[in-house]
C-alpha positions in Angstrom: -74.7 -36.1 57.2 -71.1 -37.5 56.1 -68.0 -36.5 59.2 -65.5 -37.1 56.7 -63.6 -34.0 55.7 -62.0 -34.0 52.4 -59.3 -31.9 51.3 -57.9 -30.8 47.6 -55.3 -33.1 47.6 -57.2 -36.5 47.3 -57.2 -37.9 43.7 -61.0 -38.2 42.4 -60.6 -42.0 42.3 -60.4 -41.8 46.1 -63.0 -40.0 46.3 -65.3 -41.9 44.3 -64.6 -46.0 45.5 -65.9 -44.2 48.8 -69.7 -44.3 50.1 -71.1 -41.7 52.4 -74.7 -42.1 54.0 -76.2 -42.1 57.4 -78.6 -44.4 59.3 -81.5 -42.6 60.9 -83.6 -44.3 63.5 -86.7 -42.2 65.6 -87.9 -43.2 68.8 -92.0 -42.7 68.4 -92.5 -44.0 71.7 -91.6 -46.3 74.5 -93.0 -48.0 77.8 -92.1 -50.8 79.7 -93.1 -52.7 82.8 -90.3 -53.0 84.4 -89.9 -50.1 87.3 -87.7 -46.5 84.9 -85.7 -44.5 87.5 -86.7 -46.7 90.2 -90.5 -45.7 89.7 -89.4 -42.2 89.9 -90.9 -41.4 85.9 -92.6 -38.2 86.8 -89.1 -37.3 88.9 -87.2 -34.5 86.9 -84.2 -36.3 87.9 -85.4 -39.4 85.9 -83.8 -39.5 82.6 -83.4 -42.4 79.7 -81.1 -42.8 76.3 -81.1 -45.1 73.7 -78.1 -47.1 71.9 -78.5 -47.9 68.8 -75.9 -50.5 66.9 -75.9 -51.9 63.4 -73.7 -55.3 62.7 -73.8 -57.7 59.8 -76.6 -59.3 58.6 -75.6 -62.9 60.5 -74.5 -61.7 63.6 -77.4 -60.5 66.1 -75.7 -60.1 69.7 -75.3 -57.0 71.0 -71.7 -57.6 72.1 -69.5 -55.2 70.2 -68.4 -54.6 68.2 -70.9 -52.7 66.1 -69.4 -53.3 62.8 -71.8 -50.7 60.8 -72.0 -48.1 63.8 -73.1 -47.1 67.0 -74.4 -43.9 68.3 -76.2 -42.9 71.7 -79.3 -40.6 71.7 -79.7 -37.5 73.5 -81.1 -37.7 77.1 -84.8 -37.0 77.4 -87.5 -37.1 80.0 -89.0 -40.8 80.7 -92.5 -39.4 79.2 -94.3 -40.2 76.1 -94.1 -36.4 74.8 -90.1 -36.1 75.3 -89.7 -39.3 73.7 -91.8 -38.5 70.5 -90.0 -35.3 70.2 -86.6 -36.3 70.3 -84.5 -35.7 67.6 -83.2 -38.6 65.4 -80.5 -40.9 66.1 -77.7 -40.8 63.6 -75.4 -43.5 62.4 -73.5 -42.0 59.6 -71.3 -44.9 57.4 -68.8 -44.3 55.4 -68.8 -48.0 53.2 -71.1 -49.0 51.1 -74.5 -49.7 52.0 -75.3 -53.7 52.1 -79.1 -53.6 52.6 -79.1 -56.1 54.7 -77.9 -55.7 58.4 -78.7 -56.4 62.0 -80.4 -53.5 64.2 -80.1 -53.5 68.0 -81.5 -50.8 70.1 -81.3 -50.3 74.1 -83.3 -48.6 76.5 -80.8 -47.4 79.5 -81.5 -45.4 82.6 -79.4 -42.6 82.7 -76.7 -42.1 85.8 -77.5 -39.7 88.6 -75.1 -37.4 87.5 -76.8 -36.9 84.4 -73.9 -38.9 82.2 -74.8 -41.7 79.6 -73.2 -44.4 80.0 -73.8 -48.3 79.1 -71.4 -49.6 81.5 -73.7 -50.5 84.3 -75.9 -53.0 83.2 -78.4 -52.0 85.7 -79.3 -48.9 84.4 -80.3 -51.6 81.0 -83.9 -51.1 80.5 -84.9 -53.2 77.6 -83.1 -53.9 74.6 -84.3 -55.0 71.2 -82.4 -57.6 68.3 -83.4 -58.1 65.0 -82.8 -58.3 61.3 -83.5 -56.1 58.8 -83.6 -55.2 54.6 -83.0 -51.7 54.0 -82.5 -49.6 50.5 -81.6 -45.8 50.4 -84.3 -43.7 50.0 -85.8 -40.9 51.6 -89.0 -42.4 53.3 -89.3 -43.6 56.6 -89.5 -47.1 57.9 -92.1 -48.0 60.2 -91.7 -51.0 63.5 -92.6 -52.0 66.6 -91.2 -54.3 69.0 -93.4 -56.1 71.9 -91.2 -58.4 74.5 -90.6 -58.6 78.3 -93.3 -56.3 78.6 -91.8 -53.4 76.7 -93.5 -51.6 73.5 -91.5 -49.8 71.3 -92.2 -47.8 68.5 -89.4 -46.6 66.1 -88.8 -45.2 62.4 -86.1 -45.5 60.7 -84.1 -45.1 56.7 -81.1 -44.7 55.2 -80.1 -41.6 53.0 -77.0 -41.0 51.3 -74.8 -37.5 52.0 -74.5 -34.9 49.3 -73.1 -35.8 46.1 -73.6 -39.7 46.9 -76.2 -41.8 44.9 -77.0 -44.7 44.4 -78.9 -47.8 46.1 -76.1 -48.5 48.1 -74.4 -44.4 48.6 -71.6 -45.8 46.4 -71.5 -43.5 43.4 -69.9 -39.9 44.1 -71.4 -37.1 41.7 -70.5 -33.4 42.6 -72.1 -31.2 40.1 -69.4 -27.9 38.9 -69.4 -25.7 35.7 -65.6 -25.1 35.9 -62.7 -25.9 33.9 -63.0 -29.5 35.3 -66.3 -30.0 34.2 -69.5 -28.8 33.2 -72.4 -31.2 34.6 -75.1 -31.6 36.9 -76.2 -35.2 38.6 -79.4 -37.4 37.9 -80.8 -40.1 41.0 -78.1 -42.7 40.1 -75.0 -40.6 40.0 -74.7 -40.0 36.5 -73.2 -37.1 34.9 -75.9 -35.0 33.0 -73.5 -32.6 30.5 -74.8 -28.9 30.7 -75.8 -27.7 27.4 -73.1 -27.1 25.2 -70.8 -29.3 26.3 -69.8 -33.1 26.0 -67.6 -35.8 27.0 -67.1 -38.2 30.2 -66.5 -35.5 32.1 -68.1 -32.6 30.2 -65.2 -31.0 29.2 -65.3 -30.7 25.8 -67.6 -27.5 24.1 -70.3 -28.3 21.1 -68.2 -26.4 18.2 -70.7 -24.2 15.9 -73.0 -26.7 14.2 -71.0 -27.1 10.8 -67.4 -26.8 12.0 -65.0 -29.3 10.7 -63.5 -31.4 13.1 -60.4 -31.4 10.9 -59.9 -28.1 10.4 -61.0 -26.2 13.3 -62.1 -26.6 16.8 -63.5 -24.3 20.3 -62.8 -23.4 23.4 -66.3 -22.6 24.5 -69.9 -23.5 22.8 -71.0 -22.5 19.8 -67.8 -21.1 18.5 -65.6 -21.9 15.6 -61.9 -21.6 15.8 -59.8 -22.5 12.8 -56.2 -24.1 13.0 -53.6 -22.8 10.8 -53.9 -22.7 7.2 -58.2 -22.7 7.4 -60.1 -19.9 7.3 -64.1 -19.0 7.3 -66.8 -19.0 10.1 -66.6 -23.1 9.6 -63.1 -23.5 8.6 -63.8 -25.1 5.9 -61.6 -22.4 3.5 -58.5 -23.1 3.1 -55.3 -20.6 3.3 -53.3 -19.9 0.1 -49.8 -19.2 -0.1 -48.8 -15.5 0.6 -48.8 -13.4 -2.1 -50.6 -15.7 -4.2 -52.6 -13.3 -6.5 -55.3 -14.6 -9.0 -55.1 -18.7 -7.7 -57.3 -21.1 -5.3 -56.4 -24.0 -3.1 -57.5 -27.8 -2.0 -55.1 -27.7 0.9 -53.3 -24.8 2.9 -50.4 -23.1 1.3 -51.6 -23.6 -2.5 -51.5 -21.4 -5.2 -53.7 -23.1 -8.3 -54.0 -20.5 -10.9 -57.1 -19.4 -12.0 -57.9 -19.6 -16.1 -56.5 -17.1 -17.7 -53.6 -16.1 -14.9 -50.1 -17.8 -14.5 -46.7 -17.5 -12.8 -45.7 -18.7 -9.3 -47.9 -16.4 -7.5 -50.7 -16.3 -10.2 -49.9 -13.0 -10.7 -48.9 -12.7 -14.3 -51.9 -11.8 -16.6 -52.0 -14.3 -20.0 -55.4 -13.2 -20.6 -56.0 -9.6 -20.0 -58.9 -9.2 -22.3 -60.7 -12.3 -20.2 -59.8 -11.1 -17.0 -60.0 -7.0 -17.1 -62.2 -6.4 -20.4 -60.7 -2.9 -21.4 -61.9 -2.2 -24.9 -65.2 -0.2 -24.3 -68.1 0.7 -26.8 -68.0 -2.8 -28.5 -65.0 -2.7 -29.9 -62.7 -5.7 -30.4 -60.1 -6.8 -27.8 -56.8 -8.7 -28.8 -54.5 -10.1 -26.3 -50.7 -9.4 -27.2 -48.7 -10.7 -24.3 -48.6 -10.6 -20.6 -50.5 -7.5 -19.4 -50.6 -6.3 -23.0 -53.9 -6.2 -25.6 -54.8 -3.8 -28.1 -58.8 -2.6 -28.9 -59.9 -1.8 -32.4 -62.5 0.5 -32.2 -65.6 0.7 -33.9 -66.0 3.5 -36.2 -66.6 6.7 -34.9 -64.7 6.3 -31.3 -60.9 6.4 -30.8 -58.3 6.0 -27.6 -56.7 3.1 -26.2 -59.6 1.6 -25.0 -62.3 3.1 -27.5 -63.5 5.5 -24.9 -63.3 8.7 -26.7 -66.4 9.1 -29.2 -65.3 11.1 -32.1 -67.6 14.0 -32.6 -67.8 14.6 -36.8 -69.3 18.3 -35.8 -65.8 19.2 -33.9 -64.3 20.2 -37.5 -66.9 22.8 -38.0 -67.9 21.0 -41.7 -71.3 23.2 -41.7 -70.7 26.4 -44.0 -73.1 29.4 -44.1 -74.2 29.0 -40.7 -75.8 25.7 -41.2 -76.0 23.7 -37.6 -74.1 20.6 -37.5 -75.9 17.1 -36.2 -73.6 14.5 -35.1 -74.1 10.7 -36.1 -72.4 7.6 -35.5 -69.9 8.0 -37.8 -71.3 10.6 -39.7 -72.8 14.1 -39.3 -75.7 15.9 -41.0 -76.3 19.5 -42.0 -79.1 21.7 -41.1 -79.4 24.4 -43.8 -80.3 28.3 -43.4 -82.9 29.1 -46.0 -81.3 29.9 -49.7 -78.2 27.3 -49.0 -78.4 23.4 -49.6 -75.6 20.8 -50.1 -74.0 18.2 -47.7 -72.2 20.8 -46.1 -74.4 23.9 -46.7 -72.1 24.9 -49.3 -74.3 25.9 -52.4 -76.1 29.2 -52.0 -80.0 29.1 -54.1 -79.8 32.8 -53.4 -78.9 35.8 -55.5 -77.9 39.5 -55.0 -81.4 40.5 -56.4 -82.7 38.8 -53.3 -80.8 40.7 -50.7 -79.6 38.6 -48.9 -77.2 40.5 -46.5 -78.2 42.4 -43.1 -76.9 45.3 -41.3 -75.7 46.8 -44.5 -73.6 44.2 -45.8 -72.7 44.3 -49.3 -73.5 41.3 -51.8 -71.3 40.0 -54.2 -72.3 37.5 -56.8 -69.9 34.4 -57.0 -68.9 32.7 -60.7 -69.6 29.5 -59.4 -73.0 30.3 -58.7 -74.7 31.7 -55.2 -73.3 34.9 -53.4 -71.2 36.5 -50.4 -71.9 39.2 -48.4 -69.2 41.8 -47.2 -70.1 42.4 -43.6 -69.5 45.9 -42.2 -67.7 46.4 -38.8 -69.1 44.8 -35.9 -71.0 42.5 -37.8 -69.6 38.6 -39.2 -72.2 35.7 -40.3 -72.9 34.8 -44.3 -75.3 36.9 -44.4 -73.5 39.6 -41.5 -76.7 38.0 -39.4 -74.1 37.8 -36.0 -73.2 41.0 -34.2 -69.5 40.8 -33.3 -69.1 41.1 -29.1 -65.2 42.6 -29.1 -65.7 42.6 -25.4 -66.3 38.8 -24.9 -62.4 37.9 -25.1 -62.1 40.3 -21.8 -59.7 42.5 -23.8 -59.2 44.5 -20.2 -56.5 43.4 -17.9 -56.5 43.9 -14.0 -60.2 44.3 -14.0 -60.7 46.7 -16.2 -64.0 47.8 -17.8 -64.9 46.9 -21.7 -66.7 49.2 -23.3 -67.6 48.5 -26.6 -67.9 51.6 -28.9 -69.2 49.8 -32.2 -65.9 50.3 -34.2 -63.9 49.7 -31.4 -63.4 48.9 -27.8 -62.6 51.2 -24.9 -60.9 50.0 -21.2 -61.9 51.7 -18.2 -59.4 51.2 -15.6 -59.1 50.6 -12.0 -58.0 53.4 -10.0 -54.1 52.5 -9.9 -53.6 51.1 -13.5 -53.5 52.9 -16.3 -52.8 52.3 -20.2 -55.2 51.2 -23.5 -55.6 47.5 -21.9 -55.6 48.9 -17.9 -51.7 46.7 -17.9 -49.9 49.5 -16.1 -49.9 49.5 -12.3 -49.2 53.2 -11.4 -45.9 53.8 -9.4 -47.3 55.6 -6.5 -44.0 55.7 -5.3 -42.5 58.4 -8.2 -43.8 61.5 -6.5 -41.6 60.7 -3.3 -44.2 60.7 -0.7 -42.0 59.2 2.0 -40.0 61.8 3.9 -37.2 62.1 6.9 -35.5 58.8 4.7 -38.2 56.7 5.0 -38.1 53.8 2.0 -41.4 53.5 -0.2 -43.0 50.1 -1.4 -45.5 50.7 -4.5 -49.0 48.6 -3.9 -51.7 49.2 -6.1 -53.5 52.7 -6.1 -51.5 52.8 -2.5 -47.7 52.8 -1.0 -46.1 52.0 2.0 -43.2 53.8 4.0 -40.7 52.1 6.2 -39.7 54.4 8.6 -36.0 55.5 9.8 -35.7 55.6 13.3 -37.0 57.9 15.2 -40.0 59.3 12.5 -44.0 56.9 11.9 -47.0 58.2 10.2 -48.0 57.2 6.5 -45.4 59.4 5.1 -42.8 59.5 8.1 -43.7 63.0 8.6 -44.5 62.7 12.1 -41.2 62.4 14.7 -42.1 59.5 16.7 -42.0 58.8 20.6 -39.9 56.3 21.7 -41.1 56.8 25.3 -44.7 56.3 24.8 -44.0 52.9 24.9 -41.1 52.4 27.0 -42.2 54.0 30.3 -39.8 54.2 33.1 -40.1 52.9 36.6 -39.7 54.5 40.0 -40.1 57.9 39.2 -37.6 58.0 35.9 -37.6 60.0 33.2 -37.6 58.8 30.0 -35.3 60.6 26.7 -35.8 59.4 23.1 -32.3 58.4 21.9 -31.4 58.0 18.1 -30.8 54.1 18.9 -33.9 54.2 20.9 -35.7 55.2 24.7 -33.2 56.3 27.6 -33.6 56.5 31.2 -32.7 58.8 33.5 -33.3 57.1 36.9 -33.7 58.6 40.3 -31.0 58.4 43.2 -31.2 54.3 44.5 -32.3 52.9 41.5 -31.0 51.6 38.1 -31.8 49.4 35.0 -32.8 50.1 31.5 -36.1 51.2 33.3 -35.2 52.3 36.2 -36.8 48.8 38.0 -33.7 47.6 40.5 -32.9 49.3 43.3 -29.3 50.0 44.7 -27.4 49.8 47.9 -28.4 52.5 49.5 -25.6 54.6 51.4 -26.0 57.5 54.3 -25.5 60.8 52.3 -23.0 62.6 52.9 -22.6 65.3 56.0 -22.8 68.9 54.2 -19.0 69.7 55.1 -17.0 73.0 55.5 -14.7 73.7 52.0 -11.5 73.0 53.0 -8.6 71.8 51.0 -9.1 68.0 53.1 -13.0 67.3 51.8 -11.9 65.7 48.1 -15.0 63.0 48.9 -12.7 60.1 48.9 -13.0 59.3 52.8 -16.2 57.6 52.1 -15.6 55.3 49.2 -12.2 54.3 51.5 -14.6 53.5 54.3 -16.6 51.0 51.9 -13.1 50.0 50.9 -12.0 49.2 54.4 -15.4 47.8 55.6 -15.4 45.1 52.9 -12.1 44.3 53.4 -12.8 43.8 57.3 -15.9 41.2 55.9 -13.5 39.0 54.1 -11.6 39.0 56.5 -12.8 35.2 58.0 -12.0 34.3 54.2 -8.9 35.5 54.0 -7.8 34.1 56.6 -8.6 30.6 56.1 -7.1 31.0 52.7 -4.1 31.9 54.2 -3.8 28.6 56.7 -4.6 27.1 53.1 -1.6 28.6 51.7 0.4 28.1 54.6 -0.5 24.4 54.5 0.8 23.9 51.0 4.0 25.9 51.7 5.0 23.7 54.0 4.6 21.1 51.8 7.2 22.8 49.6 10.4 20.8 49.0 12.0 23.8 47.1 11.4 26.8 48.4 14.3 29.0 47.1 13.0 27.2 43.3 10.0 28.4 44.2 10.8 31.7 44.7 13.1 32.2 41.6 10.7 31.0 39.2 8.5 33.7 40.2 11.2 35.8 39.9 11.9 34.9 36.5 8.2 35.2 35.9 7.9 38.5 37.1 11.1 40.0 34.9 9.1 38.7 32.0 5.6 40.4 32.8 8.4 43.4 33.0 9.6 42.8 29.7 6.0 42.7 28.1 4.8 45.8 29.5 7.8 48.0 27.5 8.8 49.8 30.6 5.6 50.6 31.1 5.5 49.2 35.2 6.1 51.8 38.0 8.0 50.4 40.9 6.1 51.0 44.3 7.4 52.7 46.9 8.0 49.3 49.2 10.6 47.4 48.4 11.9 43.9 49.7 14.3 41.3 49.0 13.9 38.4 47.5 12.9 35.4 49.6 9.9 33.3 50.5 6.3 34.4 49.4 4.9 36.6 52.5 2.0 34.4 53.3 -0.6 37.7 54.7 0.4 40.1 51.7 -3.2 41.1 50.0 -4.5 43.7 48.0 -7.7 45.0 46.8 -8.8 47.9 44.1 -12.3 49.9 43.6 -13.3 50.8 40.0 -15.2 53.8 39.3 -16.2 55.8 36.3 -13.8 58.3 36.1 -10.0 58.2 35.7 -7.1 56.2 37.7 -5.6 57.1 41.3 -3.4 54.8 43.4 -3.1 55.3 46.7 -0.8 53.5 49.7 -1.5 53.2 53.2 1.3 52.1 54.8 3.5 49.3 54.3 0.4 46.7 53.8 -1.9 45.9 52.8 -2.2 48.0 49.7 -5.1 49.6 49.2 -5.5 50.5 44.9 -8.0 52.7 43.7 -8.8 52.5 40.3 -11.3 54.9 38.6 -12.3 53.4 35.0 -13.9 55.2 32.3 -15.9 52.3 31.8 -17.2 49.7 34.2 -14.3 46.9 34.5 -12.6 48.3 31.2 -9.1 47.4 32.5 -8.0 44.1 34.2 -7.2 44.1 38.0 -4.2 44.3 39.7 -4.7 41.0 40.5 -5.8 39.6 37.5 -2.2 41.2 35.9 0.0 38.5 38.5 -2.6 35.8 38.4 0.2 33.4 37.3 2.1 34.2 40.1 -0.4 34.0 42.6 -1.3 31.8 45.2 -4.6 32.1 46.2 -7.3 35.1 44.9 -10.8 35.4 46.0 -13.5 38.3 44.5 -16.7 39.4 44.7 -18.6 42.7 43.3 -20.6 45.4 45.2 -22.9 47.7 43.7 -23.7 50.7 45.7 -24.7 54.5 44.9 -23.0 57.5 46.4 -22.6 61.6 45.4 -19.2 63.0 45.7 -18.2 66.7 46.1 -15.3 68.6 44.0 -12.1 67.5 45.1 -8.1 69.0 45.1 -7.4 65.7 42.6 -10.6 64.7 41.5 -13.6 66.8 40.5 -17.0 64.9 40.5 -20.2 67.0 41.1 -23.1 64.1 40.0 -24.6 61.3 41.0 -22.9 58.2 39.4 -23.0 54.3 40.2 -20.2 52.7 42.3 -19.0 49.5 40.7 -16.5 47.9 43.7 -14.7 45.0 43.0 -13.1 43.7 45.7 -10.4 41.0 45.1 -8.4 39.4 48.0 -4.6 38.5 46.2 -2.1 36.5 48.2 1.3 37.4 45.7 5.1 37.5 46.8 5.9 40.4 49.3 9.1 40.7 47.2 6.8 41.5 43.9 4.7 44.0 45.5 7.6 46.9 43.8 6.8 45.5 40.6 3.2 45.7 40.3 1.9 48.0 37.5 -1.0 50.3 38.5 -3.8 49.9 36.7 
């Protein structure tokens, strides 16, 4: 086997220039008259090995170098059984096998240490030197050598490595089926293309049979891919110019017009009659210009293309009940008994023959023949046909027609009236809708659009708005003209009483007295909220102090604030009420603040000490007025607010009489303002 490792970086030409193979020699038996291992041939320590040396034909000397290669066998016991069963000695080569060579075979005793060594000539048992000629092949050549009391029987051959072929193993061929080739190799190393491939390296696919070599190609066997400008299974049809309608080509992108067509794109019809044959029924077609023609119709046909067959019977040419038979460009009449002529216009009967039926009156004509005057309900030349007065559907709106002989009568559907059932009865005329409902007329019906609070077909039943509007959490529903209204139990609020509100402790029973007015609880809540916001107040105050320290002109700022306040006072038209605490103009007081409480009642003002100011404002609607802080927002340094909903119950007081439960809307706003402005703040 080859021992040279090839990498993908080696070019293919280099691989093909090298030859790889192996010379194999197998020792079949060996015997020697000389002492082997000092006469210890049966000792387990007596081991021998062979050395094979390959050299040029001209040189049979055992001296090195072995130009073709050398190799040692494995160690084996000095008996015939072990020698015959030993593996062949392999001498690989990487050159073109010459055929002629010199072969040197040596038998050696192994060292006592069990090593293979040829340095000590005393261990040499036997040497064979001969010339041979050997061709590459799998078969083994057998030979025997006698000399100096030695007998050596051996077999040898030369085989090429995988992918190397030929008599000298110089031809490289590796089967492959990839983009670089599709082939196998024969024994001589020649490439044999796989089916569907051709070329030196079998890289060219064989296209489908008949595929044009000039106009097509293929990337895989049996295909035919057209080049630009060609089409068809075999790429033998050229592609006409884009937009060419009635043209052909001999080369791509041409537009050669067919007969009867013209123009750059062969879209102008020069022979419309030949190309389209528009005239029907054997009419004659004549071209009158581009896309223009005229048809000359045969008798009995009409229309632009003579597609309409003329029916001569459409004009009812047959008289006196004669039947018309349409013919090509003509007609014929089948006359009833007693009539004749082209149109059955001549009568062969007289009044004496009694030709009139159903009580018709016969009248003789001066020109010959007769005529019948039919009674009501009959028609025809002999009054033989009964008139169906209902065939014209005289009754409207689905009315039933009744033929009474002398006249017709219509039986109307419910909801309609009139001789022909043409009138829709107004079902709203009797005012069926009660309680102000609006009536819309229908067919034998009416529809009432009821006013709020009423229902039923005629709006006579008062609607229960609470039936579809349940109140949650035990609330009571009342019907209002605007819709249902829920009265909630204490602790709940919302349109359906669905929201719980902040619960408060029920007030303890108090003894009647002038000071039990219910407001201490409200004030306690207000002060509690003030304490909650104290932390935010301190932070805001620090921020205000820093801003005030950065002011370069504090006196100018105070003057500006005073002017703004005077403007506000002027706009109030004297309605401002001064407070009880005054102050001289100066720097703004950084810790002055206020809050107000809004309740559903009237307005009151309470003052507790010089600061803070507590404004309790009870309004008729929630937040219906702007707060004290909002009115002075243009002169405030900062303002902080939040809203809390709660529920309370008050008792009758001296100044405020409230004896029912109500929702307390508490809006707390912390504001900073100048202390000299407090006396001018308005009461909300």
